[in-house]
N, C-alpha and C positions, 0 to 999 in steps of 0.2 A: 202903344197908346192904340186908343179907340178911335176907330173911323167907319164912317156911312156912307153909303151911298144913297140918292135921292130914287132911284129906280126902285128899289124894294127894303128901303129901311133896313140895309145888312151893316151891318155893324161887327168889326173885326177887331182883334185883339192881336194887334200887330206890332211887336217890340224887335229893334235892331235895325238892319240895312233895310232899305226899301229894293231889294232885289226879287226876281221870280220865287226863289226857295222860302223869303219870307213869307210872301204873297199865299203862295200855295200853302203854307204850314198853318197860316192865319187862316183860310177857306175849308183846310181839310178839319181843324179844330170846332169851327162853325157846323159844319154837316155834322162830324160826331155827338155834339154835346145837342143836336137837334133844331138847333137855330133855323137851320137851311133844309128843309123837310125832304124827302125823295119827292121828284116830279116839280120842285119849286125852281123859277126859272133864277139865274144870274143874271147880272147887268151883262151888258156886251162890252167887248175889251176897250169900246172906244171910251163910255160911259164911264167906266171905273177907271181908266187909266186918268182922264181927265176931271174926275173927282178927288182922286187921291195924290193928281200931280206927280203921276209916274208916266214914264216911257207907254206906251200901247204894245211894244213888244214883249216889254216887262210883264203884263196881263198875259197874254197872246202863250208865252212860254209857261205861266205857272196854270193857265186853262189844261195847256197840252197834257202838263204832267199829269194834272189828276183826272185827265180822261184816259190816259194809261194805267194808270192805279184803279180805277173803275167807281172813282168818286163824283165824276159829271159823264154827262151822255152828249155830244155833240153830234150833229146832223147838220148835213149840207141844205140851207134854207130854212133852217129852223133855229130857233133858239137854243141856247144851251142850256140843259138841265140837269139838277142834280139826281144823281141814278138811285136806284131802289138798293136800300142795302142788306145784308143777311142778316142784321141786330150790330148791338153795341159789340163791340170788340172785348173777348175776354178779358177779364182782369189777369192781370201777372200774380202769380202764386208761386211763395216761395215753396220750394222742392224740401220736403224733410231730410236731414242728413241720415245718410245710409249708417248700417253700420258700422263699418269701417272706417269712415272718414274722420275719425278722430285719430289723433297720434299719439301715443302713449309718453312719460316721459321717460319711462326706462321700458324700451323694447325689447323683450325676449320672444317675440314670434319668430316661427321656425319660416325656412326656406329665402331668408335674405341673409346677404353677406354683409359684411362690415364697408357698410358705404362712405364713410370717411375716408378709409385706407383706400380707394378708388385712385390708379396712378394717372394722376390727372399730369403729370408734366410728360410720363411716355406716352398717355395717350395723344398729346397735343402734339407732341413730336412726331408720331407716327403718323397721324392724320394731316401733317404739313409735306410729309415726304410722300405720303399716298396724291394726295391734290397736286402736288410740283409734278408727278408721274403721270396722272391719270390724264387718260386722252380726253376727248369730248365725247366721242362713244360712250366714254363710262358715265357719262352723268344723264344718257338716255335711261327710258323704264329700264333697259336691259333683260337677261336672260334670266327669265321664270324661275329656274332651275338656282338661282345664285350668281353671284360674278365669279368668272374662272379662277380668278387670283385667290380668293377666300377658300372655294373648296380645292384649289390644288395646295394652300398651307394646312388646310385642316385634314387632307387626307396624310399628309407629312405627319402634323402631329398625333392624331389620333393612332396612328400605326406605331408612332415612338411610344407615346405615354402608355395608352389603352388596348394596344394590342388590338386595335380594329383593321380588317383587310378590307383594303377598301382601293378605289379608284375615283379620281375626282366627279366621272360622270356618272357615279351612284351617288352621290352627295346632293339633296335638296337644303337648300337655308330657309327657314321658315321665319315667319314673324313668333319668335317664342313657340315654346313647347306647347303650349295648348291649339295651336293652330297644325304643329306637327301631326298632335292626336286626333285633330279633327281630320286631315288631310289622309291618315292611316285608317280612319272609319270610312271613309267617303271611298276609299278603294276597297275594302272588303266589302261594302253595299255592291259593289260596281262586279264583284266574282261571285256574287250570291250567298255571303257570309251573312250570318244575321246575329250572332252571337259572341262576346268577349267577355271575357274572365279577369279579373284585378283580383289583385293580394286582399285580403281580410285580415288585419284592416289595410286601407289607403286613404288616399286625397279625394275627399266627396267629388272636390269641382272636377277633378279628371273623369271620376264617374260619370258624370253631367254629362261630358262632351258628345260618346256613342249614344247615350241613351237618347239625347235630345235629335238623334237622327232615327230613333226608332231601332236602333240597335239594342240586342237583349244583354244586360251588363248583369254577371253574376260573381258573388266576392267568394273567393278560396281562403280556404284558414292559412294561416302561416303559425309557423314556429319556429325554434331556436336555430332548424334546418333550413330554413328557408318556406317558399310556398309548398304545400303539398299536391306535389305532381299529380299521384294516382286520383286526386279528385277534380282534375281539369276537365271539363267539358264542352268550352266553348269552341268557336272556329280560329279564335286567336287570345292570347293571356298578354296582360301588361304586368312585367316584373322590375322589380329595382334590386337587382341581384348583388350586387355590391355593398350596397348598405341600405337595406329595408328600410320603408319609410309609412310610419313611423319608429317601428320598434328598436331600425337600428341593429338589425342580424346581417349577417352575408347567407347567401346560399352556399348550401352544403356541396361538395364535389359531386357523390352519387345524384344528387338532384339535377345538377346541372348538366350531367352527361344525360341524364331520364329527359329533361327539359329539351335538349338538342337534337336527341334521338326522334323526338315526337317532330321536332320541326322538318328533320332532313325526310322522312314519312310522308310529309304533307298532311299530316294530320293536325295541324294548325299552324297557325303566323303567331313565332315570338318578338314581342315587341319590347325591346330593352330600354328601358328609363336609367341612364346613367346618370343620373342630376348632380352627384356628389361624390365621384369616381374619384376626382384627382385627389379628397382630404384622407388618405388612410395615414395614421399616425405611428402605430405601432409596428406598422412594417411597408416594402413594397405594396401598393393596389394590387385586388385580385384583377384580373388580365378581363376583359370585358368577353360575354357568352358569344357574342358576335364572329369574335376572332375562330372559333369554335367551328361555325355552320355560317360563313358569310353570306350563302346564295338561298340564306333560308331564316335569317334573323334580320328583323329590323332593328338599327342600333339608333338612339335619340340623346342627344349632347345639347347643352344650353351654357350660355354664358353669363345667365342670369345669377348662377351662384360664384361664379370665378370674378366677375367683374360688376356687373349692375342690370336688375330686370330692365332698366327703362332704355338699355339697346335693344331691346326685343330682338336678341339673335339667336337662334335655335338652328341643330341640322339634324337631319336625318339620314343615315347611313341604308341606303335600302337595298334588297335583293334586286336581281334584274327583272322581274320581271314585274316589280310594283312602280318602276322608274316612272315611266310614261305615264301610268294609270295618274300617279300622285302630282305628276307637272301639268296635267290635264286640269285637275281639280283646282292646282294652286293658280293658273291663268285663269278658271273662269271666279275664283274667290274674289282675285285684283288684290289682296292685302298681300304686299310682298314686303320682303326683308329691307327696311332703309339702305341706300345704295352707299352712302358716303360711310356710314357704319360699318357696311361689309369691308369696303377697302380699308379702313384703318386699322381693322381689326386683323384682317390680312398682314399688312405692314408688323403690326404688332406682332404678331404670331414668327414670322419671319424673322424679323431683327432680335428675336429671343427674350426681350423684355415682357412678354405674355407669361414664359415661364420662370422669370426670375420673382413674376408679380405670387404665381402659384405658390412658388416656393415659400416667401415670405408670409403669404395669408395661409401656408398649414401651419408654418412655425407658430404665429400669433392664434390659429383655435387649435392646438394643442395644448396651448398652455393654458387658454381660457377654458377647456374643457377640463382640465387638471385642477383648477382654482375652484370650479364648478362642484366636481367631485369632493375636493377638500371640506367645499363649506356642507355639501350635504352630508359628511361624514360626523360635521360637527354639530347636528339638529339633534335637540332632543326626539323628536319622534321624527325618527328618520324613513326619509322617501328614498327609495333605492333605484335605480335603473333597471330596465326591464331585463331579467335573465338574457344570457349571450348577446348583449349589444356589445357592438365591436368598438374598437376605440379608434371614430372616423366620425367623417362627417360636419354636422353644422349646427346638431340639433341633437339631445339626451331627451328621452321619454320616461318620466318616472311613474311609480306606480302609487296610488293613493289606498290610503286605510280604508279596507271595504266597509268597516264601520264609521268611517269617522263621515266629515262632510262631505256632499255632492260634489262632482266637480263645478258645476254652476255657482255653487256657493263659493267655493277657492277662487274661481273666476272673479267673480264680483268683489270680493275681497281685496284680490290683488289690484282692480280696477279702480278701489276707492283709495288706493296709494299711488294710483297714476302706472301700475306695472302690467303689462298686459304677456301673454301667451296663448298658446292652442289646446283645447280641449282633446283626450284621446277620443270620447265619444262618438262625434262624427264621425271620426274613420272607420267606424265599423261598419260594416256593408250590410251584414246580416242582422236581423232581430235577434231579441232574446237579452239575457244577462251578459253581461261584458266586464272584465276587467275596469277600472275606472284611474284614471292617469291625465298627467299633463303634459304637453310638448314644451320641453325651452330650447329656445333657440338663441345660443349663444355668441352667435358669429356678429348677430345685427346691432348691439350697442357700439357705437363708437370710442374710440379708443380710451377717452378720459372720463367715460358713464360708464364703464364695464365693472368697475371695481366698487363705485358707490351704488349703481344697480344691484348689483350681486348682493351687495348688504340688506337693500330693501326687500329683494326677491325673498332672501332666506330669512325674514323676519315674517313675511306672510307665510312663508310654508311653514315655520317652526309653530304656527298659534294652530 
């Protein structure tokens, strides 16, 4: 309703209850609209209360709120006036959607597990047990290095499954692998090491992390035997030896030995990104590099591929000389891994449910990989996996015909059918001519979407 005050010809559009919040909102609107210009007097609390038929205290509280917000000025012995404003508030503008904001109907993007198979029942049961046994102190900020129960569980699990040699005090729980790589990059800076090598090709978003800190980032070629160790020049190198991303090869024994030898002599720090090491299908997974040189290799693992990225749980197993440096940067960074998820994952591992889930997932991904390879065999225009790609992991990289459509043209065609995958092109670190390819993540589709999604994917590639 519209009301006015005889002192100033003051009109307020005031709907709803006659309380201080409603009055403050009406006055705020009048000031923003320019009906009450800067420097103008507002009615006294007594006059406005009498005119509107409300309690004087209601007006006083509204004025006090607007003084705090900077809309009004109040000085002892002087009338209350409208404060000078910096201008009209900015209009609220919509933010344009980002490139990855839409979810494809048929999702074959790599780096994602089958989220429909997340072990919800086991996770809930583990969470209930963890909360039942948690002390009040467990709900505090906690150790910057991560909760001891999770570090103990991981020390046992990683030693048993990945041949990692460690103790809980050398493990740091991180808020995802990106934070783990950032922490290692900061530690390298502390030690005066300013150059880091990456496999070429590799994930560009990971190379961007040390680059954003000012480190020199360099790509080193990868072939069917893994990274060219003789071409390393950096103070550190990030490798995916068990299952190279994105080409899918595994590092041959001689290069593993040569790489570890360089780490032991102090030539460079080796960072082992074991992102999907549990998923080898043709035989037992190759053991970790870290187990060959526990005091010289930094090992990184994550629950993003075995469980879900949303958990934001990753871990570093560090050489002794890096533990305190990483702890310090993690403390200053302030982004700690969520404590309740840490307690739940620790219980999930201790109960054996984590191992069971990994085994189930391994069987599912083996079956999906076989179906994908069978479907590729049936294409009129064959797309083949990269040479020496091992039977493992959550993705397959396919070569494209050098004389055929560009990667972007293939991706555009796919997205018209609501199919999405990644391209090999952005993964190359060095400029120049490189083979064309697409990276297919066969783990991502939900159980009931894999078969129909695979049919649509093959239609896109067959054209």
